[in-house]
Each structure stands twice: as structure tokens, then as C-alpha cells.
N, C-alpha and C positions, 0 to 999 in steps of 0.2 A: 764377268766376275765382280764380286762385291768386296770392297776393301774391309780388312779387319779393323784397322785403326790408322790414323794419320799422325805423323810426328816429324822428326827431323834427324838427319845424320849430323853429328857435331864432332869436330876435331879442331882444337885451337879456337880461333875466332870464326871458322868456317861453319856455316849452317846450311844444310841441304834439305829443304822440305820434301817429304815423300809420303806416299800412300802405300800401305802394306797389304798384299794379297797372298792367300795360300797358293803355292805353286803346284801342288799335287792334289789328286783326288782318287778315291777308291772306285774301281770299276766293277767290283764283285756284285753279283746278283744278291739282293737282300732276301733272305729266307727267314720264315717264322718256324717255330716249333709247334707241332700239332699232335693230337692224340691219334694213334694209328687206327683205333677202333671206329671213330666217327668223324675225324678231321677237325675236331674242336680245337680252338686256339689255346695253347699253353701259356699262361701268364705268370709272372713272378710277383710275389708280394713281399713287402718289407714288414716282416713279422718279428715282434720282440720274443726272444727266447725265454724270458721270465714270465711275462703276463700273457703271452700268446696272442696279443692283440696286433692287428694290422696298423702300422704307424704311418701317419701322413709325413711327407717329406719335411715339412717345416718343423716337425718335432724330432728330427734326427740330428744327433751330434756326432762328432768323430772322436776316436779314442786310440791311444797307443798302448800296446800290450807288450810287456817285457818278458813274458813267460810266467811270471808269478803275480804281478799286479797290473791293473789297467788304469790309465789316466784318461779321464774324460775331458775333452776340450770343447768348450762352448763357443758360440758365435762371438761372445764378448771377449773370450780368450784370444781368438784370432784377430779381433779388432784392435787388441792392444799391441799386436806385432807391427813393426815398421813396414806396412804394406807398400809395395812398389806400384806407383801409378804414373811414373815418368813416361813421357812421350818422346824421349830422346834416345837415339841409337848412338851411344857414346863410344867413339873410337879410342881404344887403349893403345894400340900399336899397329904398325904395318909390318907383316912378316913375309918371307919368301913363300910363295904359294905351295911349293912342294914340301914344306915343313908340316903341313896339316895332314895328319893321318886320316884317311877316309872313314876309319872305324868310329871316329868322334862325331861325324856328321849325323844330324838328326833330321828335323823338319826343314823344309825349304819354303821361302817366301819371295815373291817378286816385289820389287820396289818401283813405284811409278813416281816421276817427278810431280810435285804438287806446288802450285803457285803460278805467278804470271810468267816467270822465265825458267827454263830448264838448263840454263848455262852452267850453274854450279854442279848440277847433276851430271851433265855430259863431261864437264871438266874432270870430275872425280872418276868417272868411268874410264875415260881415256888415260888418266894418270895411272890407274891400277893396271890397265892393259900394257902401257909402255914400260912400267917398272916390274911387271910380273909379280906384284905383291897382292896380298889379301889382308884386309883390315880385320883385326880382332876387336870385337865390340862387346859392350855390356848393353843390355836392353831389358825392359820389363814387359812381360806378356802374361795376362791372366793372373796378375798380382804376384808373379814369381820373377826374381832376378835371373837372367839367363846370360850365358856366354854365347857369342855368335861369330860367324865368319862372313864378312861382307866381301863379295867378289863379283866379277863380271860374268854374265851369262848371255852370250850373244850381244844384243843391243841394250840389255837392261842390267841393272844392278840386282844381285840376288843376295838375300840374307839367309844364312843357314844356321839354325841353332846348333850348338855344340854340346856334347855330353861333358860334364865336369870330369876332371882327371880321375877322381875316385869312383866314377861310374863305369869305367872301362876295366874289365877284369884282366889280370895278368895270366897269360897262358903258360903254365908250367906242366909239362908232361914228362914223366920219368922215361917213357919210351924214346923220347928225343935225345936222351943222354947216351943211348947205345951207339957204339961206334959202327959206322957203315962205310964200306969201301965202294966207291963208284969209279969204274974205269973210264978212261978217255973215250973208248969206243961206245960204251953205254950212254955217255953224255952226248956224244955226236948223234947217235941214233935218236935219242930223245929230242934233241934240238931239231932234227930233220922232221920228226913227227909233228912237232909244234909248227914248224914252217909250212907243212902241208895243210894245216888248218888256218893259216894266217889270213886275215881279212881286216878291212876297216869296219869299225863298229857302226851299224845302222839300226838304231832302236826300232824304227818302224818296220823292219823286216821280221820282227818277232811278234807272235800273237799268243794270247792266253787261251790255249786250246780248250782247257777245261771249262772256262767260263763261256766260250763260244758254244761248246757242246751242251752245256747246261741250259743256255738260252734256247737252243734248237729243241732240246727235249721238252722244255716248258711250252714252247709254241706248238709242238706236235700234240701234246696232251690237250691244250686248249682247243685246237682245231678238231680233234677227234671226240671232243665232249667229255674227256676224262678229267672232270673238274667238279668242284662242289660250290655251292652258293656261299659267298663270303658272308653275307648277312646272316645266313642260317647257322654257320659253324663258328664264325669269329665273334659274333655278338657285337655289343657296343663297346667303343673304346673308353676306358675309364678316364674321368676327368682328373686333372692334377689336384692333389689334396684329398682325394677320396681313398687314398691308401691302396690303390691297385685292386679295387673290388672287381670281381669277375662275374660273368654272366652265370645265373643260376644253372647248376648242372642239369637238373631235370628239364628245364626249359630248353637248354642247348640240345639235349638228346631228342626232345620232342620235335624241334625244328629240323634236326638232322634226319630223323625218320621220315618226316613229311616231305622233305626235299628229295630223299631217296625214292620214295613212292612216286613222286611226280616224274622223276627221271625214268622210272620203270614203265610208266603208262605208255601204251602204243599210240602212235600218231600225235603225240604231244611233244611240243618243242621243249627240250631241256632248259632249265633256268640258266645253266652254266654257259649256254651259247650266247646269252646276253652279256655275261661277264667277260667273255672272250672277245667281244666286238669292240 
């Protein structure tokens, strides 16, 4: 793993140097969009709706629309804001761990002790374990001030960013106001059903069947030769700053037709077999 940034946990006069790592990763198979007729790569362009020109990324500003008017915000506007560059994870308070509603939890990060000694790190970890407390912290990441929960995860300290209070919606449903009568027998039977499914949670016992089947399907298509040449159909990757220019349509079609003819020739090894190896 590669650390995102290095900093320090601070509370009072205590300073705990740490390195921060992303604790999770996406395991989904990356898929592209292609034209169903010829397999050509579909690319998106940043095109201005007024002049219809493709706009390079360094000429793009951000804007806020209130429904009637739009306020354009330039790079200079953002530079005038008090950007957060602090490398400190500042402890605000220590709260009982059960007071943090899981709905507020966002992204997770592992913290590794940084420095010559890990004593302060281990001391903080053991203290949180012994007191069953979670530290509520302020920290800055990607120039945004964030609220976080610092807690123990196995042998390491984990930082989890929290949603702000106004980012969690209030669940109000009129149907829940209806009066419902639940008998003691119904409650007992429901509890018995729950008990019949009772188990200790083991995350490694569950698999993403959809992704497994998707990978198997892709492998089967590659082995059977049911694939197209990436060079012929996807063309060249546009360079940053070229505004997302795409391969000329006629050239892409020409290459696709040639690749298709080559695959149809008897006794000739399909190009896609090289791509599958």
C-alpha cells in the first residue's frame, strides 16, 4: 500500500506521528462502453454548449446554479478561500463508541505509526481499547475540512471520515404513523426465526458472485476467440489537454473491418488470441 499523506494525531500536548493509507479498494471489473456495431470505444468529450468546441481541462471553471442565475468560480476564487493544508488529525473529544451511528461513517483509512518509536501510537490504541472510547477528530484531506472517528481496528488505529450532521437525511414516512398491533405470539415466532439464522459474522464467507461470474464470462470469451483487437477498435488514448479527441470514425471503421476479415480467414490465427495471452 502507498500512503496518502503523513501527519500526526494531536490532543493536548500529545503528538502521535502517523502515515495514512486507504483501507478499502474496489474489486469490480473495469468495463468500457463500446459501439455495438463495431466494438469501437465510446469516449466522452468536454464540449461547450455555447461555442460547441471541445474544451481542454485547464480551461474549465466550476459554477453554481441557483435555478435562475449561474455564478462562475475561477481558480483565483478558490485560491482566495481558506484552503486546508493541515497535516494534523486534531482530537476534539473522546466519546463512547456506541454513540456513533453507523450511518454517519464514510471512508476508512489505516494509520501506521511514523517515526523512531511507536510507543505513543500503541499507548493511544490501548487507551481507546481500555476505555471503549472513539476519538472525534478534525482533519483536512484534499483541501476539505472533514469530521472523523478515530478508533481501534485489530492492531491498528483506523480513521473513518464522518458525514456532517446535515448530510444525513431524516427518515419520516407517513406509513410508520399507522398503529399496528403485534401479539406476543407473533413476536415470539419472529424471534425464533431470527434465532434459526443466528451466526457469528465472517466476512470471508461471502463472495461477490456477480463479479466472479463476470470474470469467468470474460475468460471464456477470451479463450474461445470471441474478442476484438484493442488497437483496431479502441484506437489511441487521447493525451491530457487535447480535449478528449477521439479516433477518426472512418479510420476506426476501416481497422475494424480489416480485423474482422482477418479473423474470418481460414487457417489464420486470430489477432485476438495474442490479446488473450
